[in-house]
TIVEXDREN-852620 format. One line per field, with one value per residue (C-alpha): residue number from 0; residue in three letters; x, y, z. Coordinates in Angstrom, 1 decimal. Layout:
REM TIVEXDREN-852620
nr <- (NUM / ...)
rest <- (ALA / ...)
east <- (X / ...)
north <- (Y / ...)
up <- (Z / ...)
***
This chain:
REM TIVEXDREN-852620
nr <- (0 / 1 / 2 / 3 / 4 / 5 / 6 / 7 / 8 / 9 / 10 / 11 / 12 / 13 / 14 / 15 / 16 / 17 / 18 / 19 / 20 / 21 / 22 / 23 / 24 / 25 / 26 / 27 / 28 / 29 / 30 / 31 / 32 / 33 / 34 / 35 / 36 / 37 / 38 / 39 / 40 / 41 / 42 / 43 / 44 / 45 / 46 / 47 / 48 / 49 / 50 / 51 / 52 / 53 / 54 / 55 / 56 / 57 / 58 / 59 / 60 / 61 / 62 / 63 / 64 / 65 / 66 / 67 / 68 / 69 / 70 / 71 / 72 / 73 / 74 / 75 / 76 / 77 / 78 / 79 / 80 / 81 / 82 / 83 / 84 / 85 / 86 / 87 / 88 / 89 / 90 / 91 / 92 / 93 / 94 / 95 / 96 / 97 / 98 / 99 / 100 / 101 / 102 / 103 / 104 / 105 / 106 / 107 / 108 / 109)
rest <- (MET / PRO / GLU / PRO / LEU / LEU / THR / VAL / ARG / ASP / LEU / ARG / ILE / THR / LEU / PRO / THR / ALA / ARG / GLY / PRO / ALA / GLN / ALA / LEU / ARG / GLY / VAL / SER / PHE / GLU / LEU / GLY / ARG / GLY / GLY / THR / LEU / GLY / LEU / ILE / GLY / GLU / SER / GLY / CYS / GLY / LYS / SER / LEU / THR / ALA / LEU / ALA / LEU / MET / GLY / LEU / LEU / PRO / GLU / GLY / ALA / VAL / VAL / GLN / GLY / SER / ILE / ARG / PHE / ASP / GLY / ARG / GLU / LEU / THR / THR / LEU / PRO / GLU / ALA / GLU / TRP / CYS / ARG / LEU / ARG / GLY / ASP / ARG / ILE / ALA / MET / VAL / PHE / GLN / GLU / PRO / MET / THR / ALA / LEU / ASN / PRO / LEU / HIS / THR / VAL / GLY)
east <- (0.0 / 1.6 / 2.4 / -0.3 / 0.3 / -0.5 / -0.3 / -1.3 / -0.6 / -1.6 / -1.4 / -1.6 / -1.4 / -1.0 / -1.5 / -0.4 / -3.3 / -3.5 / -4.6 / -1.8 / -1.4 / -4.5 / -4.8 / -6.4 / -6.0 / -5.8 / -4.7 / -6.0 / -4.9 / -5.9 / -4.4 / -5.1 / -4.0 / -2.8 / -5.8 / -8.1 / -10.3 / -10.8 / -13.3 / -12.8 / -16.2 / -17.3 / -18.8 / -17.5 / -14.2 / -13.5 / -10.0 / -10.8 / -9.0 / -6.2 / -5.6 / -5.5 / -3.1 / -0.8 / -0.8 / 0.4 / 2.9 / 1.0 / 0.3 / 0.3 / 3.5 / 4.2 / 2.1 / 3.5 / 3.2 / 3.3 / 2.8 / 3.6 / 2.6 / 4.1 / 3.7 / 5.0 / 7.2 / 8.6 / 8.1 / 6.7 / 6.6 / 10.4 / 10.7 / 12.6 / 10.6 / 12.8 / 11.7 / 8.0 / 8.3 / 9.5 / 6.8 / 3.8 / 2.1 / 4.4 / 3.3 / 0.7 / -1.9 / -5.3 / -8.1 / -9.0 / -12.5 / -13.5 / -12.7 / -14.2 / -11.7 / -8.8 / -9.5 / -9.8 / -12.4 / -10.6 / -7.5 / -7.1 / -6.1 / -3.1)
north <- (0.0 / 3.3 / 6.0 / 8.7 / 12.0 / 13.8 / 12.3 / 14.4 / 12.7 / 14.0 / 17.7 / 20.1 / 23.8 / 26.2 / 29.9 / 32.7 / 34.9 / 37.7 / 35.1 / 32.7 / 29.7 / 28.3 / 24.8 / 25.7 / 22.3 / 19.0 / 15.8 / 16.1 / 13.0 / 12.1 / 10.8 / 11.7 / 9.6 / 10.7 / 11.8 / 11.7 / 14.3 / 15.3 / 17.5 / 19.2 / 19.9 / 21.0 / 23.9 / 27.4 / 27.6 / 23.9 / 24.3 / 23.8 / 27.0 / 26.5 / 23.0 / 24.3 / 27.2 / 24.7 / 22.6 / 25.7 / 26.8 / 30.1 / 29.9 / 33.1 / 34.2 / 32.5 / 29.4 / 26.2 / 23.1 / 19.5 / 16.4 / 15.5 / 16.8 / 14.8 / 15.9 / 13.5 / 11.9 / 15.2 / 16.4 / 20.0 / 20.9 / 21.6 / 23.3 / 26.7 / 29.5 / 29.4 / 25.8 / 26.7 / 29.4 / 26.9 / 24.5 / 26.8 / 27.5 / 25.0 / 21.8 / 22.8 / 25.6 / 26.6 / 28.8 / 30.9 / 31.2 / 34.3 / 33.1 / 36.2 / 38.4 / 36.0 / 34.9 / 37.2 / 35.9 / 37.6 / 35.5 / 31.7 / 29.7 / 28.3)
up <- (0.0 / -1.0 / 1.6 / 2.1 / 0.5 / 3.7 / 7.2 / 10.4 / 13.7 / 17.1 / 16.0 / 18.9 / 18.7 / 21.7 / 21.2 / 23.5 / 24.9 / 27.5 / 30.0 / 29.2 / 26.8 / 25.2 / 23.8 / 20.5 / 18.8 / 20.8 / 19.1 / 15.4 / 13.3 / 9.7 / 6.3 / 2.7 / -0.1 / -3.5 / -5.5 / -2.6 / -1.0 / 2.6 / 4.1 / 7.5 / 9.0 / 12.5 / 14.4 / 14.5 / 16.6 / 16.5 / 14.8 / 11.1 / 10.0 / 12.5 / 11.1 / 7.6 / 8.5 / 10.3 / 7.0 / 5.3 / 7.8 / 8.4 / 12.0 / 14.1 / 15.7 / 19.1 / 18.2 / 19.5 / 17.4 / 18.6 / 16.7 / 13.2 / 9.7 / 6.9 / 3.2 / 0.6 / 3.2 / 4.5 / 8.1 / 7.9 / 11.6 / 11.6 / 8.2 / 8.2 / 6.5 / 3.4 / 2.8 / 3.4 / 0.8 / -1.8 / -0.8 / -0.7 / -4.1 / -5.8 / -4.0 / -1.4 / -1.5 / -0.1 / -1.1 / 2.1 / 3.5 / 1.5 / -2.1 / -3.6 / -1.9 / -2.5 / -6.2 / -9.1 / -11.6 / -14.5 / -14.1 / -14.4 / -11.3 / -13.3)
***
């Protein structure tokens, strides 16, 4: 069986707040195979967007990440920013929640 394209294991994210550290994500795990589709669903505030931001290396400053995010066999949680910049847009990307402000209908996605 081939290795999944994306594997997230026990992902935990702690964010700094005025009242001290807050556990914003607690133990998220999933896999996505090549050519597969995965939907993250849940109520408001459950961590869907934070999970997606972690997958892109776009977490807020001060965020502490524990667990593992492996993309195409490569661990992402320890990547330096320069490596993230080479990966984003070329191998991994996302459409943010407000696509009408993020996408221009006059230009092709490619």
